[in-house]
N, C-alpha and C positions, 0 to 999 in steps of 0.2 A: 284168122279168127278175130272178131272185134273184141276189145277189152270189156270187162264188166264195168258198168257205169252206175252211178246213183239212179239214173233214169230207168235202169233195168230192175230196180228193187220195188218192193211193195210200197206204193206211194204213201200209205198210212204212216210209215215209220218216220217220214220227214216231219210230220206234225207232232211227234212225241217230244215233250219237253220235261226235264226232271231237274228242277233248280237246285235241289239239295246236293246233287253231284254235278252241277253245271260249271259255268265259266269261272266262278270264284274258287270252287273246290279244285279245279284243274290248275289255276294259277297258284293256289296255296301249295299244291304238291310240287310244282316247279320251284317255288321258293324253298321248300323243305330240302329238295335236292341241292340247291345252290348253297344252302347253309352248311353243307358238309365240306365245302371249300373254305379254308380260313380267309381267303381273299374274296368273300362273297359280295361285299359292298352293299349289303342291305342294312337298313336302319333298325333292325331288331335281331335278336339272337335265337328266336324260336317261333314256329308257327303254332298258333292256338286254334285247334279245329273246333270252333263253336258252331259249325254249320250243320252238324248231324248228331242225333242222339245215339252215340256209339260209346257207352260208358267206359269200356276197357281199352279204348284206343290209347296208344302211346301219347303221353302229354296230358291225358285226362286221368287215366290210371285208377279208375274205380276198381278195388280189389275184387276178384271173383269170390263167390261163396264157397267156402271150404268143402261143405257137404257135397255140393254139386260136382266139384272137381274130383273129389275122392271117389264118388260113385262112378264118374266117367272113367277114371284111371283103372278101376277094377273091372269095369266092363270091357275096356280096351284090352287089358292084359290080366285075366283072372288069376294067373299064377302069382301076381304081386301079393295077394293075400297070404300066401305061404312063404314067399321070399322075404316079406317084411311083416311078420306076424304081429308085432307090437306097435305098428305104425297106424293102422286103420281102426277106428272105433267099431264096436260090434254091430251097431245098427247100419253102418256103411257096408260092412262085409255082408250082412244079411240082405240088404237091399240089392247089392250088386249080384249076389248069388241068385236071388229071386228073378232079377231081370235076365241074367245069363241063362238060367234054366228055361226061361220062356223064349228068349231070342235065339240062343246059340251064339254063333260068331256075329259080331256087328259088321263084319265084312260081307255078310250075305244080305240079299234083299229081304225085306219084311213083307207082311201083308200090305197091299197097295194103300189101304185106308189107314195104316198104322198098326203097330203091335197091339193085339187085342187087350193084353193086360194093361198097357198104358192108357188105352182108350177107356177102360173101366175105371182107372184112377182119375182120369179127367172127369168122367161122369160123376164120380163121388165128390170131387172138388166142387163141381157145379151145384150138386144137390146140397152139400153142406153150406155153400155160400148163399143159395137162394131159398132153400126150403121147399123146392119142387123137384120132381123126378127128372132124371136125364138118362137118355138111352145111348149106350156106347155105340150102337149101330148107326146112330145119327151124328157121330163125331168123326171128323177126318183130321188126322195129323198132317201137318204141312211143313214145307221148308221155309219157316217164317210165316207171319201173318200175310205178308205181301203176296205170296204164292196163292193163298186162298182167295184174297180179294181179286186178284187178276183172273183166276178161274171163274169165279161167280159172275163177274162183270162180263167176261167173254161169253158166258152161257146165256146171260140175260139180253144182250144186245142183238137186235135183228135189224141190220142196216136197211135203208138209210135214215129211218125216222124214229129210232129208239133213243131215249135220253135217260140219264141218271141224275137225280137231284143231289147236288153236292154243296156243302157249306163253303162260304167265302168269308174268311180265308180257309183254305183246305190243304191237306197234305198232297203234294204233287203226284203221288202214286195214282190218284183217281183220274185226273185229267190225262196223265200219260197213258194209262190203260185204256181209257175211252178213245183216245186218239189212235192207239194201236189197233183197236177193234172197230173203228169207224162208228163209234157211238158219239152222242152229243151231250156235253155237260150242261146241266140245267142249274145255274147257280142260284143260291139263296143266301142273303147276307146275314151274318151274325151281328148282334148289336154291341159295339164296343163300349158305348156309354153306360151300359148296364152289365159290365163284366163279361162281354162277349156271349151274352145270352142267346138262346135259340128262340126265334119267333115263329109260331105256327102260321101266323098271318103272312109272314115273308115267304114261307114255303108254298102256301096256297096261291100267292101272287105269282110265284115262279111256275106253278102248275098251269094257272090260267094263261100265262104268257105262252107256255109251250103249246097249249091247245090252239091258240090263234096262229101259231107257226106250223101247225100240222105235225107236231112232235109228240110221241107217246112216252110219257114218263113211266118207266118200268120199275124203278126202285128209288128209295130214299137212303142216302148215306148219312149216318150220325157218327161223329167221332167224340167219344166220351170216356175219359177226360179229353179235352180238345187238343188238337195239334194243328196249328202252332200256338193256340191260345191258352191251353191249360184249364179252360172253363169246365165246370161240372154241371150236369143237368139235375134239377130237382125232380122228384118223383112225379109231381103233379104235371110238369111239362112233358115228362116221358109218357104219361098216360094219354095226354092230348096228341102226342105224336103217333102213338099206336092207333088211336082212333082215326087220325088223319089217313094213315096207311090203309085202314079198313075202308074209309070213304072213297079213296081213289084207287083201290086195288094195287097197292104198292108193296113190293118186297122191301123189308127193312134190313139194311146192312149195317150192323152195329160194330164199329171198330172200337174195341174196348181194351186195347193193348196196354194202356197206361193205368189200368184199374188199381194197381198197387201203389202208384205214385201219387199219394195224397199228402199234401203239406199241412192241411188243417182239417183232418178227417171229421172232427166233431161238428164243425161248422159246414163243411162241404163233403158229405159222405158220398160214396159211390153206390149206385143201385144198377144192377144189370138189366138190360132189356128183356132177358129171359125171365127174370122175376116178374117184371111188369106185365109182359104178355101172358104169363101163367096166371098171375093174380086176376087179370081181367077176363081170363078164359077167351082170349082173342084168337081168331083164326088167322091172323096176319102171318104170312111166311117170314120167318126171321132167321138171319144168319149172324152168329156172334163170333167175333174173331179175337184171339188172344195170342201172346207171343212170349218167348223167353228172352227176347232182345231188350225189353224194358223192365219195369218194376225194379227190384233190387238184384235180379240175376244178371242182367246186362250181357247175356251171352249171345251177342249179335252174330258172331262168326260161326256159331254152331248151326244156325238156321233151323230153329225149332218153333213150332206154333201149332194151332189147331183152329178149326171152326166147327161150330155145332149148328145143325139145322133143326128148326122148330116149325111144325106145321107144313112139312114137305111130304108129298105123297111118295109111296114106295117106288113108283115109276120114275119120278124125278131123282130120287136118291140113287137109283140104279144108273141113271145117266151121269150123275156126278161121279159115281164110282168108276164108270167106264172112262171118264175123262182123266181122273187121277191115275188110273192104271196105265195110261199111256206113258206116264213118267215113272212107272214101276213102283217106286216107293219114296217117301221123304227120307232124308238122311237119318241114319240110326243114331248118330251122336246127338242130333237135334231132338229126336224122339225121347231119348234118355234124359236130356235136359228138361223136357216137358214134364216127365215123371218127377224129377227132383223139384220142379217148381210147384206142381200141384200136390205133391206128397212130401212136404218138408219134415224135418225132425219134429217130434212132439215132446211135450214135457215128460221127463223121465228117460228119454232116449239119451244115449251117451253124447250124441252130437248136438243136443238141443241148446245148451248154454252158449256154445260158440256161435251157432247159427243165429240165436237171438241177439247176441252182442253185435255180430257183423251186420245184420239187417237193420237193427236199431240205429247203428252208426251211420249207415247209408241214408236212411230216412231223415235223420237229424241234419246231416250235412246238406242234403238237397233242400230241405225246408229253410234252413238258415241262409244258404246262398241265394235262394229265390227271393226271400224277403229283403236281404241286404241289397241285392242288385236292383230290385224294383224301386226301393226307396231312393237309392242314389241316382238312378236314371231319371226318376221323376223330378229330381232337384236340378236337372240340367235345363238350360233355356231351350224351348222349342221341342221338348220331349215329354210325352205322356205314356205311362206304362201301367197296364192292369197288373196288379200283384197276383200272379197266377196261383190258384189253389191246388193245381194238379199238373201232371205230366212232367216234362224235363226242360221246359222252355219259357222264355219271355218273348213278347211280341210288341216292342215299343213302337209307337207312332212318332215320326219325326217331321218337323216343319222344315221345308226347304225353300230358300229364297228364290226369287225370280232369277237372280244371278247364277245360283247353283243349278237351277233347272235349265237355263240357257247353256251353261257349260256342259251339262249332261247331254243335251240335244246335239251340241257340236261334236261331242265324243261318240254319238250314236248309241247312247245308253239310256235306259229308264233312269229317272232321277234317283231312286233308292238304290239301284244297282251301281250308279256312279258314286254315291256315298259309300256303299259297301266296298267297292274296289279301292277307293281312296283309303278307307280304314285298313284294309289288308295291306296295301302298299306301305303304309306308314307304321303300322303296329304289328303286323303278322297275325292279326285276329281275323279269322274267316267266319263270316256270318252269311245268312241267306236273305236277299232282298225280298220285301213283301210282294213285289211284282211276280215272284215265283209261286206265291200262294193265292194270289188274287186279293184285290182290295177295291174300295170305292174310288171312283174317278176323283183325282185331285188329292188323294191321301197317299202317304208313303210310310212304310214300316220296314223293319227287319226282324228276323228271328235269330235268337242266340240261345245256346244251351246254358243250363245252370249246373253243368257237370264239371266245370273247370275249377281245379284247386287253386289256392292262392288268390281268393276272390278279391282281396284289397288291391293287389297288383293288377289283376285282370281288369277290374272295373276302373281302376285309376287310369289305365291306358285308354279305355273307352271314353272317360271323361275328358282327358287331355286332348284326344283327337277331336271330339265333338266341339269343344271350345275353340280349338284351332280352325276347324272347318267353318264355324260361325263367324269367326274373326275374318277369315278369308273371303267368304261369300255373303256374309250378312245373315241376319236372323229372318 
């Protein structure tokens, strides 16, 4: 029997790239293991995982929201409420009982679309946020937002001439999923000079280019707030984007998982595309994605999220249901996490004061870190950084000398990947090079999170490394 070889596999998977968990992340984990040995020989004592928005990861240590964990504990083991009668607040006990009465054991499968009670809670959250109706039957709970994105892209692509319009820079999930399903990424560039704004004209130019190449644009991806940029769209731009989707018959895929991560909400508020589409009475098919992994919950490992379909026919909704039913159901722990996110404690509830204190503390810390990091990065020679108003990241542009570029070429690396690998080797800080997100020719960036505690020490290491790199390779 001949051995299984790479050539025997689906050729599409060879084209899948996911920079967030790529070469740098793999090397960082290798260093993390080496550090367990007292004779590790590394020039640092810890690895700082600034490559991914994973708030509760060891070393980042954003504390979980108590209400979320208490509800989770009582739905995992309902007897705890009687075994520890004075430990849990009354509203937690009531919520857990309501969920347990609806679900039964969380060890059993739920409805493939998600627990009906939780979908009703999501619909109310959307209605309260936007002021327009939401139908629980049009909501699908998912194992994180990524699962929903992958599903919808897989359903929209009809190889070999289907494309999806994606922002550059973009979250690598989109190019990875398109590669997996033999779809074509149709890039449109965000404008760094105006705070990574979205240009309707840039999108129209990408559509025109696709037409000349015989590619059919099926959907437009908008990430708001942006990843990796943190930019927020103003409502006037959103209206123009909806009208563009009408003009070119595009499905609008709205990635809104960072909607609660607003550092300057009065200046840069969040408006959902569901609200804009409803306000305009637009017929545009819209899919809106949300997740418990971001915001203040940061429950990445629970794998909880949802998507809502707007202006989809019953026939297509039935096909989406058929596809999600193949996976039986999303994780129950994630679904319960979604319920806690969309139905947090309210004023007067026993848990409210603690919940308010915890969430305010997280918002304040993220806003302060983001501002401090942007200010200090901008003071470095050859670095420019937009002070992100949202999400969990900064995306500084770095100028790399010809000597540095030549060294990168000799090492077989993209220039920004060469810089990022050197940063990791010297400091233990793991970032993601801009080449993993897409960027204009001749520009180089990297993405880093604003989740790291001890910001002075953290940024101090970035500053010292950059100055040393410039001294070695020139400005």
